[in-house]
N, C-alpha and C positions, 0 to 999 in steps of 0.2 A: 504493499500499500503506500503509494506516494503522495507525500504530504508537503505542499507547498508554504509551509510555516517551519520556525524554527522549533526545537524539542524544548519543551516546558510550557508552551503555551496553550490558551485554551481549547484551539484547532487541534491541536497535537495531541493533548491530552483525551480530547472527546475519541479521536480517532483509536488512539492506543486502548482504551476503554471498551470501545464496540468490537475493535478488531481480537482481544482476546477471549472475548465470549464468543464471537463467530468462529474463531478456529477451532473450539471444542465440535462444533456442530460440524466441521466441513472436516476433521479428522486431521488437520496439519496445520503448523503452525503460521502464522500471518506478519510478514516481517515489516516493521515500520521503516521508510526512509525518507527522511527530512531532506528536502530542497527547494528551500527558501530561496526570495530573491524575483526579481524581474517581476513582479505582479502575477507570480503563479505561471511565467510562462515556459521555465527551464521544467518544471514538474508536469505539467502540461503537455511539453513536446516530448518527455521522456516516455509518457503512458500512450499518447499516440500513435507512437512511432513502433509499440512493442507487439509482440504476437498476439492475436485478439485468441487468446485461450483460455480468460479468466483467472490469469495467474498474475497479472501486474493491473492494479487498480489504483483510481486517483483521488483522492480526497478533494472533491470539486467544493467550489465555493462561489459567494458574489463576485470574489476576483476573477473568475473565468469569466463571468457575465461583462463584467467591466471592461475587462481587458480587451472584449471585441470592439468596444468604441473609442477605447483609449489609446490604442497601438496603431500606428501607420500600416503595419503588417506583420502578421502571425506566421509562426512557422506551422501552423494547424487551423481547422476551422471547429471554434469552440461547439458548435452543433452537429457538423456532419463527422468528426473526427471520434467521436465518442458515443458508448454506449449507455444513456443513462440507468443506473441500478436502482437507486433510492435513495430519498431524502433521508440525512441523519437527524440533523438537531436544527434548531431555531434559535436565535439570540436576541434579547428585546434591546433596542435602543432607545434611548432616551435624550430629553431635555434637561439640561442640568443649571444651578446656579449655584453660586457661593452662599452657603448658611446665612449670611449677614444680607444678604440681595435683600432689595427691598420689595423684588417682586416674587408676590408669594404663590401667585398662580400662573399660569400658562397666560390666561386671559391679561392679567397684569404686565408680562412681559411684552405680548403683541401689542396693547396699548402703547405701551410707554414707547416701544420700537416705531410706532407709527407716527406717536405724537413729536418723535426727535430724528427726521428722516436723517440716514447716511451715519448717524451716532452709533448703532449697536455694532458690537464685534461678537462673532459667533464662532467661538474655537472648535476645531475637529483636530483627529489627528492626517497622516499625510495626504497629500494631494491625490486623488484617484483612489483614496481608501470608501469602503461604502460609508463610513460614517462624514466623510467628507462630501461626497454626492449626496447624502442624504440631506445634509444643512443646506447644500446649493438647492435640492428639491424644494425643502421647508421655504427658505428665502424666497423661491421663484411663485410658489402655491400660494404662499402668505402674503404674494405682491410688500414684501419689505424692502425697503432702500437699506443696506446692513451691509457690512463686510464679512464675508467667511475667512477666518485666520488659521490655515493651519499648521501644527504642530508636529516636531519629529517623534511621535511615539504618545505612549498615554501618560506616563509621568510628566513630561512638559506639560501634556496638555492640562494635569490636573494643577500644576504649579502654577499655570498662566491663570487658571479659574479661580484658586484660591489666593492669589496674588493682585486681580483686578484687571489684569491686562486685556483680560474679554469678560463681556457680560454673561455669556451663556456659554454652554457648550454641548455639543452630540457625541456621544459617546455609547460603546454598548454597555450596558447597565453593570454586567456581572463582574467585569474588575474592578470597578469603582464601589463596589457595594461596602467594602470597608470604610471608605471615606464617606459615604451616606449613613453608615452605621454610627461613625465617629462624628457625625455632626459638622463636617468639614464641608460639607454642599449637600442640597437637596435637589431631589428628582422631582421636576413639574409634569412631566408628559412622557408617556410612552409613544413610539411612533408606530408601532403595530395595528393588527386588526382588532386586537382582545385584550380586556384590560389582566395584568398580571397579580396573583394574589402576592407577589414577593413584592409588589411596590405600591404599597397602601398610600392613599392621598394622591394619587397621582390620575391625570385625567387623559384620554386617547389623543393626540394632535387631531384627528379625524371629527372629535367633536366641537371642534371650534368653528364659529361661521368662516364659510369659504373655504373650509379644509374636509370635507366629506369627501371620504374615498381615500383618503391618506394613507398609506400600509408601507412601510418600510420594516423589513427586519433581516438581519444577518442571517445565514444560514452555509450548511455545511452538508455536503451529499457525497456520494458513492458513486463512481462512472467506471465504465470500462473500454478496451479500446472499439473504434467501431467495427464491425464483422465480428465480435463476438456473438458466438451461438445462442439464439435464444433460449434455449436451455439453459446453459450456461448462466445465463444473466438472472433469469427466474430462481435459480439455486440461490446463487448470492442474494438477492433480492427476500428469499426465505428466512437465509441463516441472519440476516440483518435484521429482520423482523423479530426473528425470536431472540436475537442479542440484546435490541431495545426493550422488547417484553419484560427481560428477566429483572426481578428485584435487584440483585447487587450492581447490574449497571446502572438502574434507574436513580439507585442510591447513590451512585458514585458520580453520575451525570449531575444529579440534584446538588451535589457540594461544589460543583464546579459553576452552579447557577445557569446549568445548561438544560433546556428542554427537548429530549428525544422527539423524533417525528419520524416513522416510518410514512412512505409513500410507494404507488407503483412506479414501476420504470416511464410509463405514458405519462403519470402527472410530472415527474421530475422532467422530462423534455418539454411541456408544455410551461414549468416554471422556467425552465431556461429560457425559453423563447421569450416570454413577457419580462425577462430580466433585463435580458439583450437589448431587446428594443426599448424598455423605460430609459436604462441607463446610458444608451448610446445620444438618446435626446437630451437626457440631462447634460451630460458632458458638451453637447453643441450649444446648447443655451447657455450654460457657463462659460462657455470662449475658451474653454481646456485646450492647450494644445497637445497635437497626437505627440504621443512618444516615439 
């Protein structure tokens, strides 16, 4: 299983948790190979060019969809060179403010931003990340005159938010949960389609006037090289579902603030189509240069 992220991160730990349980059902070990960098292109190319025998898998993510619109050329087609297997997990993204912020609700933040055009700074991590593009989409759909300010990673973003360099931030909520629990920052809203018990007091971005239908969540999935036999894809799908339903796996994922989620191969294919189309449009509207 080729993972386009470094060892020890949430995506890597999710992959290892599911892979360990899948290996029991498959009767053979699954080795995790970390290949971070280049927006997931290196990992994607490795799997796209591998033998389609079900023995080389890709931990696919939002980055796979984003890369289609962010790069001038790719050594693979994100849609044609992979056989989708199943969704694995989803991660809530949220809008955060410092604990001392005068904005107590998302409505407060939006009202202030509209009353002070050009003054709001909205922090995210790296350009082209799901968080960065989600902030661009939020700014666009909320009709805000604001700056999206990217930082090199979550620690730098947290420091900027707590230090007052940005008024609010868009980030995956799981990794900043300790900061929320320590009351260093507050989560005002969740960007997905359903409220989560993990984040009491938050509202959905889609609950705000003019933002109905807003739905952004980060996700991970499994894919195999294109032309992998349908029977092999079905077996992998079945074993992934069994792993995700196992109590031990659910417990370990919950500890990572990750929601395991199974899908059919067809559902994952449709998600990938939707995500490629959406993020390509966001990238174009934001005027981000092709990499």
